[in-house]
C-alpha positions as CSV (number, residue, x, y, z in Angstrom):
1,M,61.5,98.9,111.8
2,N,60.5,101.5,109.3
3,T,59.7,100.0,105.9
4,N,58.8,101.5,102.6
5,D,57.0,100.0,99.6
6,N,59.6,101.3,97.2
7,M,62.6,99.8,99.0
8,A,63.6,97.0,96.8
9,S,64.0,93.4,97.9
10,T,65.7,92.6,94.6
11,T,67.6,95.0,92.4
12,P,66.9,98.7,93.1
13,E,67.0,101.4,90.6
14,V,68.7,103.9,93.0
15,S,71.2,103.4,95.7
16,V,71.6,106.2,98.3
17,V,75.0,105.9,100.0
18,M,75.8,107.7,103.2
19,P,79.3,107.6,104.8
20,C,79.0,107.5,108.6
21,L,81.4,107.9,111.5
22,N,79.6,108.5,114.9
23,E,76.5,110.2,113.4
24,E,73.9,108.8,115.9
25,K,72.2,112.2,116.2
26,T,71.7,112.7,112.5
27,V,71.9,109.4,110.5
28,G,68.3,108.5,111.4
29,I,67.1,112.0,110.3
30,C,68.9,111.5,106.9
31,I,67.3,108.1,106.4
32,T,63.9,109.4,107.3
33,K,64.2,112.2,104.8
34,T,65.4,109.9,102.1
35,Q,62.5,107.5,102.7
36,A,60.0,110.3,102.6
37,I,61.2,111.6,99.2
38,F,61.2,108.1,97.6
39,E,57.6,107.7,98.7
40,Q,56.8,110.3,96.1
41,L,59.0,108.7,93.4
42,A,58.0,105.7,91.2
43,C,61.3,103.8,91.6
44,T,62.8,101.3,93.8
45,Y,65.7,102.2,96.0
46,E,68.1,101.1,98.8
47,I,69.8,103.1,101.5
48,I,73.3,102.1,102.4
49,V,75.1,103.4,105.4
50,A,78.9,102.9,104.9
51,D,80.1,102.8,108.5
52,N,83.7,103.9,109.0
53,G,84.3,102.6,112.5
54,S,81.6,104.2,114.6
55,T,81.7,103.7,118.3
56,D,78.3,105.1,119.1
57,N,74.8,103.8,118.1
58,S,74.9,105.0,114.5
59,T,74.9,101.5,112.9
60,S,72.1,100.1,115.1
61,I,70.0,103.1,114.4
62,A,70.6,102.8,110.6
63,A,69.8,99.1,110.6
64,R,66.7,99.5,112.7
65,M,65.4,102.1,110.3
66,G,65.8,99.8,107.3
67,A,69.2,100.8,105.9
68,R,71.8,98.3,104.9
69,V,74.9,98.8,106.9
70,I,78.3,98.2,105.2
71,H,81.4,98.2,107.3
72,A,84.5,99.9,105.7
73,P,87.5,98.2,107.3
74,K,89.8,101.2,106.5
75,R,89.3,104.6,108.0
76,G,88.8,107.5,105.7
77,Y,86.1,109.4,103.8
78,G,87.1,107.8,100.5
79,H,87.4,104.3,102.0
80,A,83.8,104.6,103.4
81,Y,82.4,105.5,100.0
82,I,84.4,102.9,98.1
83,A,83.0,100.2,100.4
84,G,79.5,101.5,100.3
85,I,79.2,102.1,96.6
86,S,81.0,98.9,95.7
87,A,78.3,97.1,97.7
88,S,75.4,99.0,96.0
89,S,73.2,97.5,93.4
90,G,71.4,100.5,91.9
91,Q,71.7,101.8,88.4
92,Y,72.0,105.3,89.9
93,I,74.0,106.2,93.0
94,V,73.3,109.2,95.1
95,M,76.0,110.2,97.6
96,G,75.2,112.3,100.7
97,D,76.7,113.0,104.1
98,A,75.0,111.6,107.1
99,D,75.3,114.8,109.2
100,D,72.0,116.4,108.1
101,S,73.7,119.3,106.3
102,Y,72.2,118.4,102.9
103,D,68.5,118.1,102.0
104,F,67.9,114.6,100.5
105,G,64.6,116.0,99.3
106,E,66.7,117.4,96.4
107,I,67.4,113.8,95.1
108,P,64.8,114.0,92.2
109,R,66.7,116.8,90.5
110,F,69.8,114.7,90.5
111,L,68.0,111.7,89.1
112,E,66.4,113.8,86.4
113,K,69.8,114.8,85.0
114,L,71.2,111.3,85.2
115,R,68.2,110.0,83.3
116,H,68.7,112.7,80.6
117,G,72.3,111.5,79.9
118,A,74.5,113.0,82.6
119,D,77.3,110.7,83.9
120,L,78.1,112.7,87.1
121,V,75.8,115.3,88.7
122,M,77.4,117.6,91.3
123,G,75.6,119.7,93.8
124,S,76.7,123.3,94.0
125,R,76.4,125.1,97.2
126,F,77.7,128.3,95.6
127,R,75.0,128.3,92.9
128,G,72.4,127.4,95.5
129,E,72.3,128.7,99.1
130,I,74.6,128.4,102.1
131,K,72.7,129.0,105.3
132,T,74.2,131.1,108.1
133,G,76.6,129.0,110.1
134,A,76.6,126.2,107.6
135,M,80.2,126.8,106.3
136,P,83.2,128.4,108.0
137,W,84.3,131.7,106.5
138,L,87.6,130.3,105.4
139,H,86.0,127.5,103.5
140,R,83.3,129.6,101.9
141,Y,85.5,132.5,100.6
142,F,88.9,130.9,100.2
143,G,89.3,127.1,100.5
144,N,86.5,125.8,98.4
145,P,86.4,128.5,95.7
146,V,90.2,128.4,95.2
147,L,90.5,124.7,95.1
148,S,87.5,124.5,92.7
149,R,89.0,127.1,90.4
150,L,92.4,125.3,90.5
151,L,90.8,122.0,89.6
152,N,89.0,123.6,86.7
153,L,92.3,125.2,85.5
154,L,94.2,121.9,85.7
155,F,91.5,119.5,84.4
156,K,88.8,121.7,82.7
157,A,86.0,120.1,84.7
158,G,83.8,123.2,84.6
159,V,82.3,122.9,88.1
160,T,81.6,125.6,90.6
161,D,81.8,123.5,93.7
162,A,84.2,120.5,93.4
163,H,83.8,119.4,97.0
164,C,80.0,119.4,97.5
165,G,79.0,116.4,99.6
166,L,75.7,115.8,97.7
167,R,76.3,114.3,94.2
168,A,75.1,111.5,92.0
169,L,76.4,109.2,89.3
170,T,75.6,106.1,87.3
171,K,76.9,102.7,88.3
172,E,78.6,102.5,84.9
173,T,80.4,105.8,85.6
174,W,81.5,104.5,89.0
175,T,83.0,101.4,87.4
176,R,84.8,103.5,84.8
177,L,86.3,106.0,87.2
178,Q,88.3,103.4,89.2
179,L,88.6,105.7,92.2
180,R,91.3,104.7,94.7
181,T,91.9,107.5,97.3
182,G,90.9,106.8,100.8
183,G,90.8,110.3,102.4
184,M,88.9,113.6,101.8
185,E,90.7,113.9,98.4
186,F,88.3,111.3,97.2
187,A,85.9,114.2,96.4
188,S,88.5,115.8,94.1
189,E,89.5,112.5,92.5
190,M,85.9,111.8,91.4
191,V,85.6,115.1,89.5
192,I,89.1,114.8,88.1
193,R,88.6,111.3,86.8
194,A,85.3,112.3,85.2
195,A,86.9,115.2,83.5
196,Q,89.8,113.0,82.3
197,E,87.4,110.5,80.9
198,Q,85.5,113.4,79.2
199,L,82.2,112.4,80.9
200,S,79.1,114.5,81.0
201,I,79.3,116.5,84.3
202,R,76.2,118.6,85.3
203,E,75.4,120.7,88.3
204,V,72.4,121.1,90.5
205,P,72.1,124.1,92.9
206,V,71.7,122.8,96.5
207,T,71.2,124.3,99.9
208,L,73.8,123.7,102.7
209,H,72.4,123.7,106.2
210,P,74.2,123.8,109.5
211,D,74.9,120.1,110.4
212,G,73.2,118.5,113.4
213,R,76.3,117.3,115.1
214,D,77.2,118.0,118.7
215,R,80.9,117.6,118.1
216,P,83.5,119.1,115.7
217,P,83.4,118.0,112.1
218,H,85.8,115.3,110.8
219,L,87.1,117.8,108.2
220,R,90.5,119.5,109.1
221,S,90.8,122.6,107.1
222,F,94.5,122.9,106.4
223,R,95.4,119.2,106.5
224,D,92.6,118.2,104.1
225,G,93.0,121.3,101.9
226,W,96.7,120.3,101.5
227,R,95.6,116.8,100.6
228,H,93.3,118.1,97.9
229,L,96.0,120.4,96.5
230,R,98.7,117.7,96.6
231,F,96.4,115.2,94.9
232,M,95.5,117.6,92.1
233,L,99.1,118.3,91.4
234,L,100.0,114.6,91.4
235,Y,97.3,114.0,88.8
236,S,98.5,116.8,86.6
237,P,102.0,116.1,85.3
238,N,101.8,119.1,82.9
239,W,101.5,121.5,85.8
240,L,103.6,119.6,88.3
241,F,106.6,118.9,86.1
242,W,106.4,120.5,82.6
243,V,105.3,124.0,83.5
244,P,108.0,124.4,86.1
245,A,110.5,123.1,83.6
246,L,110.0,126.1,81.2
247,F,111.8,128.7,83.3
248,P,115.0,126.8,83.9
249,A,115.0,125.6,80.3
250,I,114.8,129.2,78.9
251,I,117.3,130.6,81.3
252,G,119.7,127.7,80.9
253,A,119.6,127.8,77.1
254,L,120.4,131.6,77.2
255,L,123.2,131.2,79.7
256,V,124.8,128.3,77.9
257,G,124.2,129.3,74.4
258,L,124.5,133.1,74.4
259,L,126.5,134.3,77.4
260,P,129.9,133.0,76.2
261,F,129.6,135.0,73.0
262,V,127.4,137.9,73.8
263,H,128.2,140.6,76.4
264,I,125.3,141.1,78.8
265,N,125.3,143.9,81.4
266,L,123.0,144.2,84.3
267,F,123.1,147.3,86.5
268,H,126.5,148.2,84.8
269,H,128.0,144.9,85.7
270,R,128.9,142.4,83.0
271,F,127.7,138.8,83.4
272,S,130.8,136.6,83.3
273,Y,130.8,133.6,81.0
274,H,131.3,131.5,84.2
275,F,127.5,131.9,84.6
276,S,127.2,129.3,81.9
277,L,127.8,126.7,84.6
278,L,124.6,127.9,86.2
279,G,122.9,127.6,82.9
280,S,124.1,124.0,82.5
281,T,122.5,123.2,85.9
282,F,119.2,124.8,84.9
283,L,119.1,122.8,81.7
284,L,119.8,119.6,83.5
285,V,117.1,120.4,86.1
286,S,114.6,121.2,83.3
287,F,115.4,118.0,81.5
288,Q,114.8,116.0,84.7
289,L,111.4,117.6,85.2
290,V,110.4,117.0,81.6
291,Q,111.5,113.3,81.9
292,L,109.6,112.8,85.2
293,G,106.4,114.4,83.8
294,F,106.7,112.0,80.8
295,F,107.1,109.0,83.0
296,A,104.0,110.1,85.0
297,K,102.0,110.3,81.8
298,V,103.1,106.8,80.8
299,I,102.2,105.4,84.3
300,F,98.7,107.1,84.1
301,V,97.9,105.6,80.7
302,G,99.2,102.2,81.7
303,A,97.1,102.2,84.8
304,G,94.0,103.3,82.9
305,L,93.8,106.6,84.7
306,G,93.2,108.9,81.8
307,E,94.4,109.2,78.2
308,N,97.1,111.5,76.8
309,A,99.1,111.4,73.6
310,W,102.6,111.4,75.2
311,G,101.7,108.6,77.6
312,R,100.3,106.5,74.8
313,W,103.3,107.1,72.7
314,G,105.7,106.1,75.5
315,L,103.6,103.0,76.2
316,E,103.1,101.8,72.7
317,R,105.0,103.6,70.0
318,A,108.3,104.8,71.4
319,R,111.3,102.9,70.0
320,I,113.7,102.1,72.8
321,G,116.5,101.4,70.4
322,R,116.2,104.8,68.7
323,L,116.2,106.6,72.1
324,L,119.3,104.6,73.2
325,L,120.9,105.6,69.9
326,M,120.0,109.3,70.5
327,S,121.4,109.1,74.1
328,G,124.6,107.5,72.8
329,S,125.0,110.3,70.2
330,L,124.8,113.0,72.9
331,I,127.2,111.1,75.1
332,S,129.7,110.7,72.2
333,I,129.5,114.3,71.2
334,G,129.9,115.6,74.7
335,L,132.7,113.2,75.6
336,G,134.5,113.7,72.2
337,A,134.4,117.5,72.7
338,N,135.8,117.2,76.2
339,I,138.6,114.9,75.0
340,K,139.5,117.3,72.2
341,V,139.7,120.2,74.7
342,L,141.9,118.1,77.0
343,L,144.2,117.2,74.2
344,D,144.5,120.8,73.1
345,W,145.3,121.9,76.6
346,I,148.0,119.3,76.9
347,T,149.4,120.3,73.5
348,N,149.6,123.9,74.6
349,D,151.7,122.9,77.7
350,F,148.8,123.2,80.1
351,G,148.4,126.9,79.4
352,A,145.6,129.3,80.3
353,V,142.2,128.4,78.8
354,D,140.3,131.2,77.0
355,R,136.6,131.9,77.5
356,Y,135.5,130.2,74.3
357,T,137.2,127.0,75.3
358,T,135.7,127.1,78.7
359,S,132.3,127.7,77.2
360,L,132.8,124.7,74.9
361,V,133.6,122.5,77.9
362,V,130.4,123.6,79.7
363,L,128.4,122.9,76.5
364,A,130.0,119.6,75.9
365,S,129.6,118.5,79.6
366,T,126.0,119.5,79.4
367,L,125.4,117.3,76.4
368,L,127.2,114.5,78.0
369,L,125.1,114.6,81.1
370,L,121.9,115.0,79.1
371,G,122.8,111.9,77.2
372,V,123.4,110.0,80.5
373,H,120.0,111.1,81.8
374,L,118.4,110.0,78.5
375,L,120.2,106.7,78.5
376,F,119.0,105.6,81.9
377,G,115.6,107.2,81.5
378,T,115.1,105.2,78.3
379,F,115.9,102.0,80.2
380,F,113.4,103.0,82.9
381,L,110.8,103.6,80.2
382,G,111.5,100.1,79.0
383,V,110.8,98.8,82.5
384,L,107.6,100.8,82.7
385,R,106.3,99.6,79.4
386,G,107.3,96.0,80.0
387,S,105.6,95.9,83.4
388,R,102.4,97.4,81.9
389,T,102.2,95.7,78.5
390,G,104.6,92.7,78.6
391,R,106.6,94.2,75.8
392,W,110.2,94.2,76.8
393,S,111.6,95.0,73.4
394,D,110.7,97.0,70.3
C-alpha cells in the first residue's frame, strides 16, 4: 500500500473526491499524481474514490493505493459526487474525474483561491489549454460554449467553462448549495446554485488532456446536453415562463382591446373583430404562464433553492383573502357583463348582434376566465404556503 505522511488519520484539511465507474486503467494514475502534489504541500488530505457501480478492478486498485472508497448506491455522475463529498471531512473539497484527463498537479492554484476567500473555484479549459484529441469538435466549439453562455445569461454566473470536471469548493459552500441532481446536470446545478446564493466564484485556467480510457466515455453528447439545457430552464422561471408570456400578452391585449374599435389592415385585408377571440386565448395562455412562473418561484424559496422577491412575497406576505376578493371581482364583472348582453339580446327578440356587443362578450368572458384561473391559483398558493410554512390562513 502506498502511504503518505500528509494523508490524515484524523481530520484532513483537503478532500480530493474522484467519481469512478470502471476506471481501472486510470484511477491509480490519478491517485499517484494527487499524492505526489500533496507531498509538496504543507497540509493534510484524503483521497476519496466515489464508486458508481464499477465491475472492474477500480475499487480494489483505489483501496490498495490508500484511497478511501465510497460506494454510491444510485447510478449517475451527480449521485457519485453527492455520496463522495458527503462522506468527506476536509475543509476544502477538490473534485476531479478519474479518467486522467485533468492534471491534479494544478490543485495548489485552486486551494490558493479558496484560502483567499473564494467559495467555488472552477477550472476553465477555454482559458487554459485543450490538447489535441482531448475534446470532440462538437463539444469544444458548440456544446460547452453555448451551454456556458446560456447559463451566464440566465443566472449571471460569469464563468467561461461551466462544465469543467476539475473544480474546488469549501465544505461550508457544499452544505449551503444543497445539490440534488443525480446525472451530468450536477455540474450545471453547482454553478447555478452558487450564482443564486451570490457566492464568490473564481476561475483557474487548466489543461485538458486526452483521457486514458480504452472505451467510449460515459458522456452522451445530445442526451446529456439536453439534460443540462432542461435543468437550466427549470431553474429559471423568468425565462421558462415569464419571458414566453410577454408575446401572447401583448398580442392578446391588442386583439381584445383595440381590434373591435380600430380598423387594422394587413396586405389590403381588414382584420375582422372575430380575431378578438384569438386575442382572448393569448391572454389566457399568458396569464397561465405568469401564474406557473410565480408558483415556481414560491416553490424555490420554500425549498431554500435561491431567493427572489416574488417567491418571498408569495410565501410570506401575499394575502390570500385579498387575492380571492380580486378573483371574485373579475368573475362578477365578467359574469355580469355576459348576463347583461344576454338580457339585451332577449329583449331585442334574439336579433343580430353588432360587432361592439360581440367584442363586449369576448372581453367579459376573458375577465371571467381570468378570474376563475386566479381563484383556483390563489387556493393553490395557499396549499403551497401551508405545506412550506404551516400557515394555512392570513
